[in-house]
C-alpha positions in Angstrom: -72.8 -49.8 -157.4 -71.2 -49.8 -153.9 -68.6 -47.3 -153.3 -65.6 -49.1 -151.9 -63.6 -46.0 -150.8 -66.4 -44.6 -148.7 -65.3 -43.2 -145.4 -66.1 -45.3 -142.3 -69.2 -44.4 -140.5 -68.3 -42.4 -137.4 -69.0 -44.1 -134.0 -71.7 -42.5 -131.9 -70.2 -40.2 -129.3 -71.9 -39.6 -126.0 -72.9 -36.0 -125.4 -71.0 -34.1 -122.7 -72.7 -34.0 -119.3 -75.0 -31.0 -118.7 -74.2 -28.6 -116.0 -76.8 -28.6 -113.2 -77.2 -25.2 -111.5 -76.4 -25.5 -107.8 -75.5 -29.2 -108.0 -73.3 -31.8 -109.7 -73.7 -34.3 -112.4 -73.5 -38.0 -111.5 -71.7 -39.7 -114.3 -72.2 -43.5 -114.9 -70.1 -45.6 -112.6 -69.4 -49.3 -113.2 -69.2 -50.1 -109.5 -71.4 -49.2 -106.5 -69.2 -46.9 -104.4 -70.7 -47.8 -101.1 -69.6 -51.4 -101.1 -67.4 -52.3 -98.1 -66.2 -55.6 -99.4 -66.4 -56.8 -103.0 -66.0 -60.2 -104.6 -62.2 -60.6 -103.9 -62.0 -58.9 -100.5 -63.0 -60.5 -97.2 -64.0 -59.3 -93.8 -62.5 -60.7 -90.6 -63.2 -64.3 -89.9 -65.6 -63.5 -87.1 -67.6 -61.1 -89.3 -67.5 -63.6 -92.2 -68.9 -66.4 -90.1 -71.7 -64.1 -88.8 -72.6 -62.9 -92.2 -72.6 -66.5 -93.6 -75.0 -67.5 -90.9 -77.3 -64.6 -91.8 -77.2 -65.8 -95.5 -78.2 -69.3 -94.3 -81.2 -67.9 -92.3 -82.4 -66.0 -95.4 -82.3 -68.9 -97.8 -83.9 -71.2 -95.2 -87.3 -69.4 -95.6 -87.8 -70.3 -99.2 -86.6 -73.9 -98.6 -89.2 -74.4 -95.8 -92.0 -72.8 -97.8 -91.4 -75.0 -100.8 -91.3 -78.2 -98.7 -94.4 -77.1 -96.7 -96.3 -76.5 -100.0 -95.4 -79.7 -101.8 -94.8 -82.5 -99.3 -98.4 -82.5 -97.9 -99.7 -82.6 -101.5 -97.6 -85.7 -102.1 -99.0 -87.5 -99.1 -96.0 -86.9 -96.8 -96.2 -86.3 -93.1 -94.1 -84.1 -90.8 -91.3 -86.6 -90.7 -91.2 -86.7 -94.5 -91.2 -82.9 -94.6 -88.2 -82.7 -92.2 -86.3 -85.2 -94.3 -87.1 -83.3 -97.5 -85.9 -80.0 -95.9 -82.7 -81.7 -94.9 -82.1 -82.9 -98.4 -82.9 -79.6 -99.9 -80.5 -77.8 -97.6 -77.7 -80.4 -98.3 -78.1 -80.0 -102.0 -78.3 -76.2 -101.8 -74.9 -76.4 -100.1 -73.4 -78.6 -102.7 -74.7 -76.5 -105.6 -73.6 -73.3 -103.9 -70.0 -74.6 -103.6 -70.0 -75.8 -107.2 -71.1 -72.4 -108.5 -68.8 -70.3 -106.3 -65.8 -72.5 -107.1 -66.4 -73.7 -110.7 -69.5 -71.9 -112.1 -70.0 -68.1 -112.2 -67.7 -67.7 -109.1 -70.1 -64.9 -108.0 -71.3 -64.8 -104.4 -74.7 -66.4 -105.1 -76.4 -68.9 -102.9 -78.1 -71.7 -104.9 -81.5 -72.7 -103.4 -84.6 -74.7 -104.4 -86.6 -73.1 -107.2 -90.2 -72.2 -107.3 -90.1 -72.6 -111.1 -90.5 -76.4 -110.6 -93.6 -76.2 -108.5 -96.0 -76.2 -111.5 -94.4 -79.3 -113.0 -94.2 -81.1 -109.7 -97.9 -80.4 -109.0 -98.6 -81.9 -112.4 -96.8 -85.1 -111.4 -98.6 -85.2 -108.1 -102.0 -84.9 -109.9 -101.0 -87.6 -112.3 -100.2 -89.9 -109.4 -103.5 -89.2 -107.7 -105.3 -91.6 -110.0 -103.1 -94.5 -109.0 -104.1 -96.9 -106.1 -101.7 -97.0 -103.1 -101.9 -98.9 -99.9 -101.4 -95.7 -97.8 -100.3 -92.1 -98.0 -96.7 -93.0 -97.2 -96.5 -95.2 -100.3 -98.0 -92.5 -102.4 -95.4 -90.0 -101.1 -92.5 -92.3 -101.9 -93.8 -93.3 -105.3 -94.4 -89.6 -106.3 -91.0 -88.6 -105.0 -89.3 -91.3 -107.1 -91.2 -90.0 -110.2 -90.0 -86.5 -109.5 -86.5 -87.8 -109.1 -86.7 -89.5 -112.5 -88.0 -86.3 -114.3 -85.3 -84.2 -112.6 -82.5 -86.5 -113.6 -83.4 -86.7 -117.3 -84.5 -83.0 -117.7 -81.2 -81.8 -116.2 -79.5 -82.9 -119.4 -81.4 -80.1 -121.2 -79.6 -77.6 -118.9 -76.3 -79.4 -119.4 -76.6 -79.3 -123.1 -77.7 -75.7 -123.6 -74.9 -74.8 -121.2 -71.8 -76.7 -122.3 -72.8 -76.6 -126.0 -72.5 -72.8 -125.6 -76.0 -72.3 -126.9 -77.1 -70.2 -123.9 -73.9 -68.1 -124.1 -74.6 -67.4 -127.7 -78.2 -66.3 -126.8 -77.0 -64.0 -124.1 -74.8 -62.2 -126.7 -78.0 -60.6 -127.9 -78.4 -58.9 -124.6 -77.7 -55.2 -124.0 -78.1 -52.9 -121.0 -81.6 -52.2 -122.4 -82.5 -55.9 -122.0 -80.8 -56.4 -118.6 -82.8 -53.5 -117.0 -86.2 -55.2 -117.2 -84.9 -58.7 -116.7 -83.1 -57.9 -113.4 -86.0 -55.6 -112.3 -88.6 -58.3 -112.6 -86.4 -60.9 -111.0 -87.2 -58.8 -107.9 -90.5 -57.2 -108.7 -92.0 -60.5 -110.1 -91.8 -62.0 -106.6 -94.2 -59.4 -105.1 -96.6 -62.2 -104.2 -94.1 -63.6 -101.7 -93.7 -60.2 -100.1 -96.5 -58.2 -98.4 -99.3 -60.6 -99.2 -97.5 -63.2 -97.1 -96.8 -60.5 -94.4 -100.5 -60.0 -94.2 -101.0 -63.7 -93.4 -100.0 -62.7 -89.8 -100.0 -58.9 -89.8 -99.1 -58.7 -86.0 -95.8 -60.4 -86.7 -95.0 -59.6 -90.3 -95.7 -55.8 -90.2 -93.5 -55.2 -87.0 -90.7 -57.2 -88.7 -90.9 -55.0 -91.8 -91.0 -51.7 -89.8 -88.3 -52.7 -87.3 -86.0 -53.9 -90.1 -86.3 -50.6 -92.0 -85.9 -48.4 -88.9 -83.2 -50.4 -87.3 -81.1 -51.2 -90.3 -81.4 -47.8 -92.0 -82.0 -45.2 -89.4 -80.7 -46.4 -86.1 -77.3 -47.2 -87.6 -76.6 -43.4 -87.8 -76.9 -43.0 -84.0 -73.3 -44.1 -83.3 -70.3 -45.3 -85.3 -70.3 -48.7 -83.6 -74.1 -49.2 -84.2 -73.5 -48.2 -87.9 -71.2 -51.2 -88.5 -73.3 -53.6 -86.4 -76.7 -52.7 -87.7 -75.7 -52.3 -91.3 -74.2 -55.8 -91.5 -76.3 -57.7 -88.9 -79.5 -55.6 -88.6 -81.6 -58.3 -90.3 -80.4 -61.0 -87.9 -81.2 -58.9 -84.9 -84.6 -58.0 -86.2 -85.5 -61.7 -86.9 -84.4 -62.6 -83.3 -86.5 -59.8 -81.8 -89.7 -60.5 -83.8 -89.3 -64.3 -83.5 -89.1 -63.9 -79.7 -92.2 -61.7 -79.8 -94.0 -64.4 -81.8 -93.0 -67.0 -79.3 -94.4 -64.9 -76.4 -97.7 -64.5 -78.2 -97.8 -68.3 -78.8 -97.0 -69.2 -75.2 -99.4 -66.5 -73.9 -102.3 -68.1 -75.7 -103.0 -65.3 -78.2 -103.8 -67.8 -80.9 -105.6 -70.5 -78.9 -109.0 -69.7 -80.4 -107.8 -68.5 -83.8 -108.6 -70.4 -87.0 -106.3 -73.1 -88.2 -104.7 -71.1 -90.9 -103.8 -68.3 -88.5 -102.2 -70.8 -86.2 -100.1 -72.2 -89.0 -98.9 -68.7 -90.0 -98.4 -67.1 -86.6 -97.6 -69.7 -84.0 -94.0 -70.8 -83.5 -94.9 -74.4 -82.7 -97.0 -75.3 -85.8 -94.2 -76.5 -88.1 -93.7 -79.7 -86.0 -90.2 -80.0 -87.4 -88.3 -80.1 -84.2 -90.2 -83.2 -83.0 -90.1 -84.8 -86.4 -86.5 -84.2 -87.5 -83.9 -86.9 -86.7 -80.9 -85.9 -84.6 -78.4 -87.0 -87.2 -79.0 -88.0 -90.8 -76.8 -87.7 -93.8 -78.7 -87.5 -97.2 -77.4 -90.0 -99.7 -78.2 -90.8 -103.4 -81.4 -92.7 -104.1 -82.5 -92.6 -100.5 -86.1 -92.9 -101.5 -85.6 -95.8 -103.9 -84.9 -96.2 -107.6 -86.2 -93.3 -109.8 -89.3 -93.7 -111.9 -89.0 -92.4 -115.5 -91.9 -91.3 -117.5 -91.6 -89.4 -120.8 -94.6 -87.1 -120.0 -93.1 -86.1 -116.7 -89.7 -85.4 -118.2 -91.0 -83.2 -120.9 -93.2 -81.4 -118.4 -90.1 -80.6 -116.4 -88.3 -79.1 -119.4 -90.2 -75.8 -119.1 -89.2 -75.5 -115.4 -85.5 -76.1 -116.3 -85.7 -73.3 -118.9 -87.4 -70.9 -116.5 -84.8 -71.6 -113.7 -82.1 -70.9 -116.3 -83.6 -67.5 -117.2 -84.2 -66.6 -113.6 -80.6 -67.5 -112.6 -79.2 -65.5 -115.4 -81.0 -62.3 -114.3 -79.9 -63.0 -110.7 -76.2 -63.4 -111.7 -76.2 -59.9 -113.2 -77.6 -58.4 -110.0 -75.1 -60.4 -107.9 -72.2 -59.1 -110.1 -73.3 -55.5 -109.5 -73.6 -55.9 -105.8 -70.3 -57.7 -105.6 -68.4 -55.1 -107.5 -67.7 -57.4 -110.5 -68.1 -56.9 -114.2 -71.3 -58.1 -115.9 -70.8 -61.9 -116.3 -69.4 -62.7 -119.8 -71.2 -65.1 -122.1 -68.6 -67.9 -121.5 -69.1 -67.6 -117.7 -72.9 -67.8 -118.1 -72.4 -70.9 -120.4 -70.3 -72.5 -117.7 -72.6 -71.7 -114.9 -75.8 -72.9 -116.7 -74.1 -76.2 -117.6 -73.0 -76.6 -114.0 -76.6 -75.7 -112.8 -77.7 -78.7 -114.9 -75.2 -80.9 -113.1 -76.6 -79.6 -109.8 -80.2 -80.5 -110.9 -78.9 -83.9 -111.8 -77.5 -84.3 -108.3 -80.8 -83.0 -106.9 -82.6 -85.8 -108.7 -80.2 -88.4 -107.5 -80.3 -87.3 -103.9 -84.1 -87.0 -103.9 -84.9 -83.3 -103.9 -88.4 -82.4 -104.8 -87.4 -79.5 -107.0 -84.4 -78.3 -109.0 -82.0 -75.5 -108.2 -81.7 -71.8 -109.0 -79.8 -68.7 -107.8 -81.3 -67.2 -104.7 -82.7 -63.7 -105.3 -83.1 -63.0 -101.6 -79.5 -63.7 -100.8 -78.4 -61.4 -103.7 -80.5 -58.7 -102.1 -78.7 -59.4 -98.8 -75.4 -58.6 -100.5 -76.8 -55.1 -101.2 -78.3 -54.7 -97.7 -75.0 -55.5 -95.9 -72.8 -53.9 -98.5 -70.7 -57.1 -98.5 -70.3 -58.9 -101.8 -67.5 -61.3 -100.6 -67.4 -64.7 -102.2 -65.9 -66.3 -99.1 -69.0 -65.3 -97.0 -71.2 -67.4 -99.4 -68.9 -70.3 -99.3 -68.9 -70.3 -95.5 -72.7 -70.2 -95.6 -72.7 -73.5 -97.4 -71.0 -75.0 -94.4 -73.9 -73.9 -92.2 -76.3 -75.5 -94.7 -74.4 -78.8 -94.6 -74.2 -78.7 -90.8 -77.9 -78.1 -90.2 -78.9 -80.5 -92.9 -77.1 -83.3 -91.1 -78.0 -82.4 -87.5 -81.7 -82.2 -88.1 -82.9 -81.0 -84.6 -80.7 -77.9 -84.7 -81.8 -77.1 -88.3 -85.4 -77.6 -87.4 -85.2 -75.1 -84.6 -84.4 -72.3 -87.1 -86.8 -73.7 -89.7 -89.7 -73.1 -87.2 -89.4 -69.3 -87.8 -92.9 -68.2 -88.9 -93.1 -67.5 -92.7 -94.5 -63.8 -92.3 -91.1 -62.9 -90.8 -89.3 -64.2 -93.9 -91.9 -62.4 -96.1 -91.1 -59.1 -94.4 -87.4 -59.5 -95.1 -88.3 -60.3 -98.8 -90.0 -56.9 -99.1 -86.7 -55.3 -98.6 -84.4 -57.8 -100.3 -86.5 -58.3 -103.5 -86.8 -54.5 -103.7 -83.1 -54.1 -103.6 -82.6 -56.5 -106.5 -85.3 -54.7 -108.5 -83.5 -51.4 -107.8 -80.1 -52.6 -108.9 -81.6 -53.7 -112.2 -82.7 -50.0 -112.7 -79.1 -48.9 -112.2 -78.1 -50.5 -115.5 -80.1 -47.9 -117.3 -77.3 -45.3 -116.7 -75.2 -47.0 -119.5 -78.0 -46.4 -122.1 -79.5 -43.2 -123.6 -82.4 -42.5 -121.3 -83.8 -39.9 -123.7 -84.2 -42.4 -126.5 -87.9 -43.0 -127.2 -86.9 -46.3 -128.8 -85.2 -47.4 -125.5 -88.2 -46.2 -123.4 -90.5 -48.3 -125.6 -88.5 -51.5 -125.2 -88.0 -50.9 -121.4 -91.7 -50.1 -120.8 -93.2 -52.9 -122.8 -90.7 -55.5 -121.4 -91.3 -54.4 -117.8 -95.1 -54.3 -118.1 -95.5 -57.5 -120.0 -93.0 -59.2 -117.7 -95.3 -58.6 -114.8 -98.7 -58.6 -116.4 -98.5 -61.8 -118.4 -97.4 -64.0 -115.5 -100.0 -62.3 -113.3 -102.7 -63.4 -115.7 -101.4 -66.9 -115.9 -101.2 -67.2 -112.1 -104.8 -65.8 -111.6 -106.1 -68.1 -114.3 -104.5 -71.1 -112.7 -105.8 -70.2 -109.3 -109.4 -69.9 -110.5 -109.6 -72.7 -113.0 -107.2 -75.3 -111.5 -105.1 -75.3 -114.7 -103.1 -72.8 -116.8 -104.6 -70.8 -119.8 -102.7 -73.1 -122.2 -104.7 -76.4 -122.1 -104.4 -78.9 -124.9 -104.5 -82.6 -125.2 -100.8 -82.9 -124.2 -100.2 -82.3 -120.6 -96.5 -82.0 -120.9 -97.0 -79.3 -123.7 -99.3 -77.4 -121.3 -96.8 -77.5 -118.5 -93.9 -76.3 -120.6 -95.6 -73.1 -121.8 -97.6 -72.4 -118.7 -94.3 -72.6 -116.7 -92.5 -70.2 -119.2 -95.3 -67.6 -119.3 -95.8 -67.8 -115.5 -92.2 -66.6 -115.0 -91.7 -62.8 -115.0 -87.9 -62.8 -115.8 -88.5 -65.3 -118.6 -91.2 -63.2 -120.2 -89.2 -60.0 -119.8 -86.2 -61.7 -121.3 -88.1 -62.9 -124.3 -89.9 -59.6 -125.0 -86.8 -57.4 -124.3 -84.4 -59.5 -126.4 -86.8 -59.7 -129.3 -87.6 -55.9 -129.3 -84.1 -54.7 -128.7 -82.7 -56.7 -131.6 -85.4 -56.0 -134.1 -86.3 -52.3 -133.5 -83.6 -50.5 -135.5 -80.7 -52.2 -133.6 -77.8 -51.0 -135.8 -78.6 -47.3 -135.9 -79.4 -47.4 -132.1 -76.1 -49.1 -131.1 -75.0 -46.0 -129.2 -78.3 -45.6 -127.5 -78.3 -49.3 -126.4 -75.0 -48.9 -124.5 -73.2 -51.5 -126.6 -69.9 -49.5 -126.5 -69.8 -50.1 -122.7 -71.4 -53.6 -122.8 -69.6 -55.5 -125.6 -66.1 -55.6 -124.1 -67.4 -57.3 -120.9 -69.1 -60.0 -123.0 -65.9 -61.2 -124.7 -63.6 -63.5 -122.9 -60.6 -61.2 -123.4 -62.5 -58.1 -124.0 -61.7 -56.7 -120.6 -58.8 -57.7 -118.3 -61.0 -57.6 -115.3 -63.1 -60.5 -116.6 -60.2 -62.9 -116.0 -59.7 -61.5 -112.4 -63.3 -62.0 -111.4 -64.4 -65.1 -113.1 -61.2 -67.2 -113.7 -61.3 -70.7 -112.1 -59.1 -71.3 -109.0 -57.3 -74.0 -111.0 -56.5 -73.8 -114.7 -58.2 -76.9 -115.9 -55.8 -77.7 -118.7 -52.7 -77.8 -116.4 -54.0 -77.5 -112.9 -51.8 -74.4 -112.4 -53.1 -71.9 -109.9 -54.2 -68.6 -111.3 -52.5 -65.4 -109.9 -53.8 -64.0 -106.7 -55.5 -60.7 -106.8 -54.1 -58.0 -104.5 -56.5 -56.8 -101.9 -55.9 -53.1 -101.1 -56.7 -51.2 -97.8 -60.0 -50.1 -99.2 -60.8 -53.3 -101.1 -63.5 -52.3 -103.5 -61.7 -49.3 -105.1 -59.6 -51.7 -107.2 -62.4 -53.9 -108.4 -63.1 -51.3 -111.1 -60.7 -48.7 -112.4 -62.8 -45.5 -112.6 
């Protein structure tokens, strides 16, 4: 018989901090104290514009890499690549504005996603068996097929977002889950770091060294240099090393090099400046009517799910770097649904991949100590400008990829590190937590590495059945580090003695932020600029002299 008058079970109480001889104890802090500007506060307009341009340059690297990888496989030439890059930039700007205004409202740049590459390559291979009059016809036909699959598969994102299904799933998260997910959002991209730097070591390695020394050490020489190098050190380093690469190119250092070295090192091998039009505005269905095939649509579903998981991990990192609370479930629901609308627009305008939150730009928030939402919104204006005026955009797109790869070594590392910072809200001495964290981190990196190596050596993923779309879905899922870490971490954290470990999991700190009215700061950070039911402006948030001290009350 159950005893009805039994006393309530006492809530777990955190042990008092231990005294450290000769030192001090660092208590958990909800906000990074070194932030100069957080989500609500804004630098001067001159600094804001300069930082926004820096964000544009950082996101440009991934955009050019994706177009350079996919367009030649589709049969496109340099003119086609230039037009695709313009379209990708234009749609990145639209999606960034949508997310910062109506989605998460976090300072996150939305850029083309690598998660779609596997599905797009499957469509390209499917089209290789068809007969076309020339390569241009194959390019246009393939792009129209990609458009159709993006348009239909985007509704999967819209449904799991606005049906609140994704929000309900994220309620199973805890700080123990967020640590490995955010960590592998950065660590899982190691292949785009130093391995790409080594493609042209005489350019990539100096960029990495100069960036670390200039941005972290030389800023302490003088007070003026501290402000300048901390915020704009990356921009100065890119300019210096890019100039050095141009001197090597003009000086003939690569005249007798192999072709791949010329592509990676020379500053005149993108052919984008000569190929890009002076003025061109991307418009819907610019390549023709979309082509719809059920197999292509189902193949793209896995990529949509992967981009959703990757964006979710990136949002938590962005919130920490912007001085905001962890995004609540209803905000993630809203943002994922809007990401589906963005992918729908990508398909309509003729992008070759869908959209996701940019990891490198979130790392730049941490590098500059500026998490202002306005900076990201202004960066979208640069994207629109350079997507329309193609010659100017092509000039910056000709930066050699090893330079971008060197910056990724720092930026991806910062995102991985901010994921580790969530561990302070859990019991670090719990063997149960260590087990969940260790297995999630290791499998989150190890399983995708196996899938990538298998695909590179065999030409297809480990999952190979009679249904190509089935293969693409699961090969995409298990090739994504954040997705694997999210699956493993959520499963383990919610099945390994979850109730008795509630205190160890950090739920006392976590749960209030995940409810719409659980913490008053949620409304301040994530409320829409217009109340949708009455179009009444929300209250403005006061910005103090030292802006970030009020983002969280310590």
